[in-house]
C-alpha positions in Angstrom: 8.0 -15.4 44.2 6.6 -12.6 46.3 5.4 -13.8 49.7 1.6 -13.8 50.1 -0.2 -13.7 53.4 -3.2 -16.0 54.0 -5.4 -12.8 54.3 -4.2 -11.5 51.0 -4.7 -14.9 49.3 -8.2 -15.2 50.6 -9.1 -11.6 49.7 -7.9 -12.1 46.1 -9.6 -15.4 45.8 -12.8 -13.7 46.8 -12.3 -11.0 44.1 -11.8 -13.7 41.5 -15.1 -15.3 42.4 -13.2 -18.3 43.8 -14.7 -18.3 47.2 -18.0 -19.5 45.9 -16.5 -21.7 43.2 -13.6 -23.5 44.8 -13.9 -27.2 44.1 -16.8 -26.9 41.7 -15.0 -26.2 38.5 -14.7 -29.9 38.2 -14.7 -32.4 35.4 -18.1 -33.8 34.6 -20.7 -34.2 31.9 -22.4 -31.0 30.6 -26.1 -31.1 31.1 -27.9 -30.5 27.8 -27.0 -28.0 25.1 -28.5 -24.6 24.3 -31.2 -24.6 21.7 -35.0 -25.1 21.4 -34.9 -27.4 24.4 -33.4 -24.8 26.7 -35.0 -24.2 30.1 -34.2 -22.1 33.1 -35.7 -21.7 36.5 -35.4 -18.5 38.5 -36.2 -18.6 42.2 -36.9 -15.3 43.8 -36.6 -15.6 47.6 -38.5 -12.9 49.6 -36.5 -12.8 52.8 -38.3 -12.0 56.0 -41.7 -13.6 55.3 -43.8 -11.9 52.7 -47.4 -11.1 53.5 -49.0 -13.2 50.8 -52.4 -12.4 52.1 -52.1 -8.8 51.0 -50.2 -9.8 47.8 -53.3 -11.8 46.8 -56.6 -10.6 48.2 -60.0 -12.3 47.7 -62.4 -10.3 45.6 -65.6 -12.2 46.0 -67.8 -10.0 48.2 -68.4 -12.5 51.0 -64.7 -13.6 51.0 -63.6 -10.0 50.9 -65.8 -9.1 53.9 -64.3 -12.0 55.9 -60.8 -10.8 54.9 -61.5 -7.3 56.2 -63.0 -8.7 59.4 -59.9 -10.8 60.2 -57.1 -8.6 58.8 -58.2 -5.5 60.7 -55.4 -3.0 60.7 -53.7 -4.2 57.5 -56.7 -4.9 55.3 -56.6 -3.3 51.9 -59.6 -1.3 50.6 -61.2 -2.5 47.3 -59.6 0.5 45.5 -56.2 -0.9 46.4 -56.8 -4.4 44.8 -56.4 -5.2 41.1 -58.7 -8.0 40.2 -57.3 -11.0 38.3 -60.1 -12.1 36.0 -61.5 -15.6 36.6 -59.5 -16.2 39.8 -61.6 -14.7 42.6 -58.5 -12.9 43.7 -56.7 -9.6 43.1 -53.2 -8.3 43.3 -52.1 -5.6 45.7 -52.3 -2.4 43.6 -48.5 -2.0 43.9 -48.2 -5.1 41.7 -50.5 -3.8 38.9 -47.7 -4.1 36.4 -48.2 -7.9 36.6 -51.9 -7.9 35.7 -51.2 -7.9 31.9 -49.1 -11.0 32.3 -52.0 -12.7 34.1 -54.4 -11.5 31.3 -52.0 -13.0 28.7 -52.2 -16.4 30.5 -48.5 -16.4 31.6 -48.9 -16.3 35.4 -50.2 -18.8 37.9 -51.1 -18.5 41.5 -50.1 -20.9 44.3 -52.2 -20.7 47.5 -51.4 -21.6 51.1 -48.1 -23.5 50.4 -45.6 -24.1 53.2 -43.1 -26.3 54.9 -44.6 -29.7 55.8 -42.9 -32.9 56.8 -46.2 -34.9 56.4 -49.8 -34.1 55.6 -51.4 -32.4 58.6 -54.9 -31.4 59.7 -55.4 -29.0 62.6 -56.2 -32.0 64.8 -53.0 -33.9 63.9 -51.0 -30.7 64.3 -52.2 -30.5 67.9 -51.9 -34.3 68.7 -48.7 -35.1 66.8 -46.0 -32.5 67.5 -43.5 -35.0 66.1 -44.9 -34.3 62.6 -44.4 -30.6 62.7 -41.5 -28.8 61.0 -38.7 -28.1 63.4 -38.4 -24.6 64.9 -41.5 -23.5 63.0 -41.7 -19.8 62.3 -38.0 -19.2 62.9 -36.6 -17.1 60.0 -33.3 -19.1 59.6 -34.9 -22.5 60.0 -37.8 -21.9 57.7 -35.5 -20.3 55.1 -33.4 -23.5 55.2 -36.6 -25.7 55.1 -37.7 -24.0 51.9 -34.3 -24.2 50.2 -33.2 -27.6 51.5 -36.7 -29.2 51.3 -36.2 -31.0 54.6 -38.8 -29.6 57.0 -37.2 -31.4 60.0 -33.5 -31.5 60.8 -30.5 -29.7 59.4 -30.2 -28.6 55.7 -26.6 -28.5 54.5 -27.6 -28.7 50.8 -30.5 -27.5 48.7 -32.7 -28.4 45.8 -30.8 -26.4 43.1 -27.5 -27.8 44.3 -28.7 -31.4 44.3 -30.2 -30.8 40.8 -26.7 -29.6 39.8 -25.2 -32.8 41.2 -27.4 -34.8 38.9 -26.8 -32.5 35.9 -23.0 -32.9 36.2 -20.7 -30.1 37.1 -19.3 -29.6 33.6 -16.0 -28.0 32.8 -16.9 -24.4 32.5 -19.2 -21.8 34.1 -21.7 -23.8 36.1 -25.4 -23.7 35.3 -26.4 -22.9 38.9 -25.8 -19.2 39.5 -26.7 -16.8 42.3 -26.8 -13.0 42.3 -27.9 -13.0 45.9 -25.0 -14.5 47.7 -24.5 -18.1 48.6 -27.6 -19.8 50.0 -28.5 -23.3 51.0 -30.7 -23.8 47.9 -27.6 -23.6 45.7 -25.3 -26.1 47.5 -25.0 -29.6 46.3 -23.5 -32.7 47.9 -20.8 -32.6 45.2 -21.4 -29.5 43.0 -21.2 -25.9 44.1 -22.7 -22.8 42.5 -21.3 -19.7 40.9 -22.0 -16.7 43.1 -21.8 -13.3 41.2 -22.4 -9.7 42.3 -25.5 -7.9 41.4 -23.9 -4.6 40.4 -20.2 -4.7 40.0 -18.0 -6.7 37.6 -15.5 -9.2 38.9 -11.8 -8.7 38.3 -8.8 -11.0 38.7 -7.7 -9.2 41.8 -8.2 -6.1 43.7 -5.5 -6.0 46.4 -4.1 -2.8 45.1 -0.6 -4.3 45.2 0.8 -5.1 41.8 3.5 -7.4 43.2 0.9 -9.5 45.0 -1.4 -9.7 42.0 1.6 -10.8 39.9 2.5 -13.4 42.4 -1.0 -14.8 42.6 -1.2 -14.9 38.8 2.1 -16.7 38.6 0.9 -19.2 41.2 -2.4 -19.7 39.4 -0.7 -20.5 36.2 2.1 -22.6 37.7 3.0 -26.2 37.1 5.2 -28.6 39.0 4.4 -26.8 42.3 5.2 -29.8 44.4 2.5 -31.5 46.5 -0.9 -32.4 45.1 -2.8 -29.9 47.3 -0.7 -27.0 46.1 -1.1 -28.0 42.5 -4.8 -28.5 42.9 -5.2 -25.1 44.6 -3.4 -23.5 41.7 -5.6 -25.2 39.1 -8.7 -24.2 41.0 -7.6 -20.6 41.1 -6.7 -20.7 37.4 -10.2 -22.1 36.7 -11.7 -19.3 38.8 -9.8 -16.7 36.8 -11.1 -18.2 33.6 -14.6 -18.2 34.9 -14.2 -14.6 36.0 -13.1 -13.6 32.5 -16.0 -15.4 30.9 -18.8 -14.0 33.2 -17.3 -10.5 33.4 -17.3 -10.3 29.6 -21.0 -11.0 29.5 -22.0 -8.9 32.4 -20.0 -5.8 31.4 -21.4 -5.9 27.8 -24.6 -4.2 26.8 -27.2 -6.8 25.7 -30.6 -6.4 24.2 -32.4 -7.1 27.5 -31.3 -4.0 29.4 -33.9 -1.9 27.5 -36.7 -3.6 29.3 -35.6 -2.8 32.8 -37.3 0.6 33.0 -40.4 1.9 34.7 -43.1 1.9 32.1 -44.7 5.0 33.6 -41.6 7.2 33.9 -39.1 5.6 31.6 -36.5 5.7 34.4 -34.1 2.8 34.8 -35.1 0.2 37.5 -32.4 0.4 40.2 -33.9 -1.8 43.0 -31.7 -4.7 44.1 -34.1 -7.3 42.8 -34.3 -5.5 39.4 -30.5 -5.4 39.2 -30.3 -9.1 40.0 -33.0 -10.1 37.5 -31.4 -7.9 34.8 -28.1 -9.9 35.2 -30.0 -13.2 35.1 -31.5 -12.0 31.8 -28.0 -11.3 30.5 -26.8 -14.7 31.5 -29.7 -16.3 29.7 -29.2 -14.2 26.7 -25.6 -15.5 26.6 -26.5 -19.1 27.2 -24.8 -20.3 24.0 -21.6 -18.7 25.2 -21.6 -21.0 28.2 -23.0 -24.1 26.4 -25.9 -24.3 28.9 -29.1 -26.2 27.9 -30.4 -25.8 31.5 -29.8 -23.0 33.9 -30.9 -22.4 37.5 -30.8 -18.9 39.2 -31.3 -17.6 42.7 -32.2 -14.0 43.3 -33.7 -12.3 46.4 -35.3 -9.3 47.9 -35.1 -8.5 51.6 -37.1 -6.5 54.0 -40.3 -8.5 54.4 -40.3 -8.9 58.2 -43.1 -6.4 58.5 -44.0 -6.4 62.2 -44.7 -2.7 62.0 -45.4 0.0 59.4 -46.4 -2.7 56.9 -49.1 -0.2 55.9 -49.1 3.5 56.7 -51.9 4.3 59.1 -55.0 5.4 57.4 -53.4 5.0 53.9 -53.2 1.2 54.0 -52.2 1.0 50.3 -48.9 2.7 51.2 -46.1 1.6 53.5 -43.2 -0.8 53.5 -45.0 -3.7 52.0 -46.4 -1.6 49.1 -42.9 -0.3 48.3 -41.4 -3.8 48.3 -44.2 -5.3 46.2 -43.9 -2.4 43.8 -40.2 -3.0 43.2 -40.7 -6.7 42.9 -43.6 -6.4 40.4 -41.7 -4.0 38.2 -38.6 -6.2 38.2 -40.7 -9.4 37.4 -42.6 -7.7 34.6 -39.4 -6.3 33.1 -37.8 -9.7 33.3 -40.7 -11.4 31.6 -40.6 -8.8 28.8 -36.9 -9.5 28.3 -37.6 -13.2 28.0 -40.3 -12.4 25.4 -37.8 -10.4 23.4 -35.6 -13.5 23.3 -38.5 -15.8 22.4 -37.9 -17.6 25.7 -41.0 -16.7 27.7 -42.2 -20.3 27.7 -38.7 -21.6 28.4 -38.0 -19.7 31.7 -40.0 -20.2 34.9 -39.8 -17.5 37.5 -41.2 -18.3 40.9 -41.4 -16.9 44.5 -40.4 -18.4 47.8 -40.3 -16.9 51.3 -39.6 -17.9 54.9 -43.3 -18.1 55.8 -46.6 -16.2 55.6 -47.7 -13.5 58.0 -50.6 -13.6 60.5 -53.9 -12.9 58.9 -54.8 -10.6 61.8 -52.9 -7.3 61.7 -51.3 -6.0 64.9 -51.5 -2.7 66.6 -48.4 -1.4 64.9 -50.0 -1.7 61.5 -48.0 -4.8 60.8 -48.2 -8.6 60.9 -46.3 -11.3 62.6 -44.7 -14.7 61.8 -47.1 -17.4 60.6 -46.9 -20.4 58.2 -48.8 -21.0 55.0 -48.3 -18.4 52.2 -49.2 -17.5 48.6 -46.8 -17.5 45.7 -46.5 -16.4 42.0 -45.2 -18.3 39.1 -44.5 -16.6 35.8 -43.7 -17.9 32.3 -42.5 -21.4 31.5 -45.7 -22.2 29.7 -47.7 -22.3 32.9 -51.4 -23.3 32.8 -53.1 -20.1 31.7 -54.6 -18.3 34.7 -54.0 -21.4 36.8 -54.9 -21.2 40.5 -53.4 -24.1 42.5 -54.1 -24.9 46.1 -56.9 -23.7 48.4 -57.3 -20.3 50.0 -57.7 -21.0 53.8 -60.8 -20.3 55.9 -60.0 -16.8 57.1 -61.9 -17.2 60.4 -59.5 -16.5 63.3 -59.2 -19.7 65.3 -61.1 -21.5 62.6 -60.5 -24.8 60.8 -57.2 -23.7 59.1 -55.8 -21.5 61.9 -53.4 -23.2 64.4 -53.7 -20.1 66.6 -56.2 -17.3 67.1 -54.2 -14.9 65.0 -54.5 -16.4 61.5 -51.5 -18.7 61.4 -52.8 -20.9 58.6 -51.8 -24.6 58.3 -50.5 -25.1 54.8 -52.6 -27.2 52.5 -49.8 -27.6 50.0 -46.3 -28.8 50.7 -43.4 -26.9 49.2 -42.4 -30.2 47.5 -45.7 -30.3 45.6 -45.1 -26.7 44.4 -41.3 -26.8 43.7 -41.5 -30.4 42.5 -43.7 -29.3 39.6 -41.0 -26.8 38.5 -38.2 -29.4 38.9 -40.1 -31.9 36.8 -40.7 -29.2 34.1 -37.0 -28.4 34.3 -36.2 -32.0 33.3 -35.4 -33.9 36.5 -36.0 -37.6 35.8 -38.4 -39.6 37.9 -35.5 -41.7 39.3 -33.7 -38.5 40.4 -36.6 -36.9 42.2 -36.0 -38.6 45.6 -32.4 -37.3 45.5 -33.3 -33.8 44.5 -36.4 -33.7 46.8 -35.5 -35.8 49.8 -39.1 -36.2 51.1 -40.5 -36.9 47.6 -42.0 -40.2 48.6 -44.4 -38.5 51.0 -45.6 -36.0 48.4 -45.8 -38.2 45.3 -48.1 -40.9 46.7 -51.6 -41.3 48.2 -53.1 -38.8 45.8 -50.5 -36.2 46.3 -48.0 -35.1 43.7 -46.6 -32.2 41.8 -49.3 -29.6 41.0 -50.3 -29.2 37.4 -48.5 -25.9 36.9 -47.9 -26.4 33.3 -50.5 -26.7 30.6 
């Protein structure tokens, strides 16, 4: 057998998708079966801290005047806001492609949600620092708080991974899949996710050395290799190769959903990273019967939202970094929803946004905004309450009742558990499993709190 260095073995395991999958291709009970009861949730993480205050803008004249007074350098003009009928809010004009989904009753709005360890008022925020999230407004910490649902302490596993633990790992391609790398949200205490690329197709090996590839293939298929660790490693690699073949066959084929991932104004294919990821999610959902999945969970992402400067472009506040990001996001979300409609699954798939935190309501001198706390989010599909608006838009007064600073760092009035908990319950998490999947569930399911009524 050809000698294989540790570096070559690791490199080839990565190419087989094994790095993300080692140890998860276990023996468990498959969770559900594909059919009319199929459901999928698709989390879209906006890395960097999306400015949800310019994603959703108040349209009531008095509320809009207060918005302009406080937002200053980054406030959108009325011409750059697309009203959402009946909500008192409007979308950034770059997201106009989502307005028809709202009009059809397939999108809901979640206002001023954020990481909370316990219910807080401004007074208790000041007097009880022990109740605050740890390292508040730190990118890495708040990303982990959103994904792990522990606002204090370390998060080594996340809500999708713990859901996977309760679902059972199964004996094939796992139902928890990322096209955005490995992230805390995906990691379970027992089960691990499948991490797939957003653009390329996995192959068995890419070392460029046929002898090494043959040796690894021989090792992967071997029996009687001696010690248990070696045999287990060989079986794991063999499973990874089988998983590679199964997923590559789906992702390299042309399905019916690709036709929807085009710009409706130009007919050009959508090529943004978030669009490519969502297109692959659509392909995996289209092929759900191939994998035997009755439930699926997906993680996708879009970066670039840390907009301390050039969030808007000088006098043209409807242009700039944020408009470009939101435009790509909206086109991708709209295309994905249309793809789900074509499969008859628009009520079976919930797509929802998450982000590190919101931005300061007050714009800065660099035409940007800084790290803050509460934020607004979008939920699409899944049979959401038509034109539902959940949560409370904060008092926009700088230094006011909802501002823990003088810059518009708004104290969340909804915990991420109340928001994500509603999606998890819709997905099928049993009441008895909620404290495992959502570690602080007891705090947010009593005393009048609980999952918001996202679904009609």
